[in-house]
N, C-alpha and C positions, 0 to 999 in steps of 0.2 A: 837560106831560110825560106820555106814555102810561104805562101801568102798568108795562111791563117795559122796561128798558134795560140794556144791558151796563155794568156798574159795577165799580169798585174803590174801596172806601170806607174803606180802612185802609192808608195809606202814611206813611213817615216820611222826613225829609229831614235834611240837616246841622243844621237848627235844633233837633233833639233828638238821637237816636242813629242816624240814617242816614248813609249816605255819599254820597247823591246830592243835587245841587241840585234845587229843585221844578221848574225848567223841564225838566229831562232826564226826570223822571218823567212829566211831561205828555207830552213828545214820545214816549216809549217806550209809554205807555198809549194814546196815539192810534194808534200804529202797530200795537198789538195789537188794535184794534178797540173800545176802550172808549168810551163815549159820556158817562158821568158819572165824576168822580174827586173824591176828598176827600183833601187832605194832613191827617193826623191826628197831627202832632208832639205828643210828651208835653208837656202843660201849656203848650203854645205855639201861636200862630196866625200867626206872621211869615212862614211860606211861602206863605200864601194869595195874597197879592196878586201875588207874582211867578209863582205857578201861574196864576192867572187871566189875567194879562196875556199869558202864552205861550199858554194855551188858546184865546184868541179866533183865533189864527192857524190852529189845527188843528180848529176846530169842535168842541171838547170843552166840556162844562159842568163847571165846578169849584164845589163847594158848600163852605161853611164847615165846618171840622172840627177836632177837637182830640181827645186821649186823656188824661184827667185820671187821675193816680196816686192811688189811693184805698187805701192799705194794700195788701192783698193782692189787690184787685181793680183792674181798669183800666175806666173809664167813658168810652165814646165820646160825643161831642157832635156834633151836625150841625145844620145850617140855622139858626144862631144869629145874632143881631146882634153883630157884630164890636165895635160901639162901646159895648155894654152895660157900665156900669161895675161892676156886682156880679160879672159873669163875668170881666172883666179883672182885677179885684182879686183874685178867687179863683185864677186862673191865676198871677198874679205871686206869691201866697202859696205856692202849690203849687210852683212853680219854686225858691223860696227854701228850702222844706222839703227839696226833693230836692238842693238845693245843700249843705245842712247834712249831709245823709246822705252825700254825696260827700266832704265834707271829712273825716267819720269814717273812711270807707272808705279814703281816703288816709292817714290818720294811722296806722291799723292796718297798712297796707302799709308804711309808713316804719319803723314800730317793728320790722318784721321785716327791716330792712336793705334794702328795695327802694327804688331811687333815685327815687322818684316824689314829686312836690309838687302841691299844689293849684293853685299858680301856674302850673305847667306845663300842667295841664288846662285852666284857664281860659284861659291863653294861646293854646292851640291851638284851643279852642272858645269864642270871645269872645261869640258871640251865641247860643250853644246853651243849652237846658235840659240840664243835666249829669246823667249817670247812669253805671252801671258801664261801659257799652260806650264812653263817652267816655274813662274811664280807661284801659280796654284799648287804644283807638286811640292814646291819648297814649304809651303803652308801646311802640308801633310807630314812632311819629313821632319820639320822643326819642332821640337817640343814646346818651346815657347809660343809659337804660333797655334799649335794644337791646343794648348791650354787656353788660348784666347777664343778660338772658334768652336771649342766644344766638340759635339759629336758630328758637326758638318764634315762632309767628304765629298770628293767629286763633283757631281752635277749641282748639288745644293750649294757648294762652295763657289762654283762657276756663277751660278745664277745670283748669288748674293753680292759677289765682288768684282765680277769680271764682265758681265754683260753691258751692253751699251747703257749709259746713264749711271752705271755704278762707279764706285770710286776707282776701281782699277780697270774701268772699261776702256772705251775708245780714247787713244792718245793721238791727236792729229797736230799738224803744223811742224812736224820734225823732218829733216831731209830723209828721203828714201830714193832708191832706184826707181826710174820710171820705166813704163813698159817699152818704149823704144830702146833705151839703154839695155833692158834684159834681152830683148830679141836680138840686138846687134851683137851683144856679148857672146850669146849662144851661137849665132852664126859665124861669128869671128873663129870659133873654136870648132867649127865644121859640124855644128849639131842643128837639131830640130827644135823649133819653138812652138809650144802648144798652149792654148789658153786652158787654164784649169777650171774645173767645175764652173762653167759658164752660167749655169742655172742659178747660181748663187750670187755672182758678181756682175754679170753683164746686164746693163739697165735696159736695153732695147736694141732693135736691129741696126739703128745707126750706130750705136756703141759698138756693136759686134763687127760691123764693116769697118769702123775706124781702127780696131785692132788688127784687122786683117791687112788693112792697107799699110799698117806699119811692118808687115812682114811675117806675120803669124803663119805658121806652116800647117797648123792642125787644131782641132778641137777635141777636148776630152769628154768621154762618156764615162758616167760612173754607174754601173749596173745597180748597185745598191740603192739608187735614188729613182729607178723605174721610169714612169712617164715623164718626169721633169726633164729628162735628157732629150725627148723626142723631137723637138723643135731644132735643136742644136745638131743632132746626128743626121737629121734630114738635110739640113743646110749644108753640112759638111759633104754629104753624098751628092747633092745638087751641084756643088762647086768644086768637085774633085779634090777635096781638102783630106789631109791625113785624119785618121780617127784613132785616138788611143783610148784604151780602157784601163781603169784604176779603181781601186777601192778607197783610196785615201785613208788608209790604215794607220792608226796612231797607237794601237794597243787594244787589248781585249776589253778595256773599260768602256769603250764605245760601241755597243751592240749594233748601231745603225750602220757602221762602217766596218764589217768584218772582212778579212782577206778574201779576194775572189776564189771560187772554187769551180772546178770543172763540173758542167752539167747542172749547176744550181742557179744559174741566171738565164733569163729569157734570151738575151743578147749573148751570142758566143763571142767571147773576146778574141780579137785579132790585132796583130801588130804588123804594119807593112812598112818596110823602109822606104825612104825616098826614092824613086825611080831616077836611073842616071839621066842627065840632060842630054 
């Protein structure tokens, strides 16, 4: 692979909290001029094979990817061995942790007389890693919930029920994978660990340097968020760290995070594999 290629290395499908099938993301990315794609579903890798098979038809390279939930941080993993037992077990454990958080979220909502159940959520998303957006989508899919919420959809539903301070908002105090475990699991499978959207989650320079000291290989830049990336991109360049580019695409519902397109972003997306030691 040459040093620079057009990439989108942060996308989500219905295997986590996205709304698209993996093959549709492949098709759309190819049409937008991308050359390398990663499906990075939360705590999941099930979309990889489907995406890779479709990508062969379109001349698009798909690399292995995931986004591990690690408390207040998200750790992106790339180019790992899908069959590695340590990473597979870690992802299964993380999915279970997030399922328990979802159960508690639903419990709180039911206590507020909202007609949602965990069985409904799992029934609509039998193969997905569950999170708050799966609960939100269930409220739209389920007739009883629609009757309760009336005309509310999408953003209005999220702002009413799932933002911090709302009944289905932040659920804390439950076991989750920590950043060190996420990084170590990715490395055990021969992969690269990258801090996702640091402008959203990283508190300050000391916080960033602590994550890097744990073994983080790179920093993500999201061109859709423009200058909010500038400090982190410059930090990565100054410290010879890997830079990855991604849209954090979850589906067409979020107009702020469209799939990356060739020539439409000020930063030319590129992806560079780790140099041999």
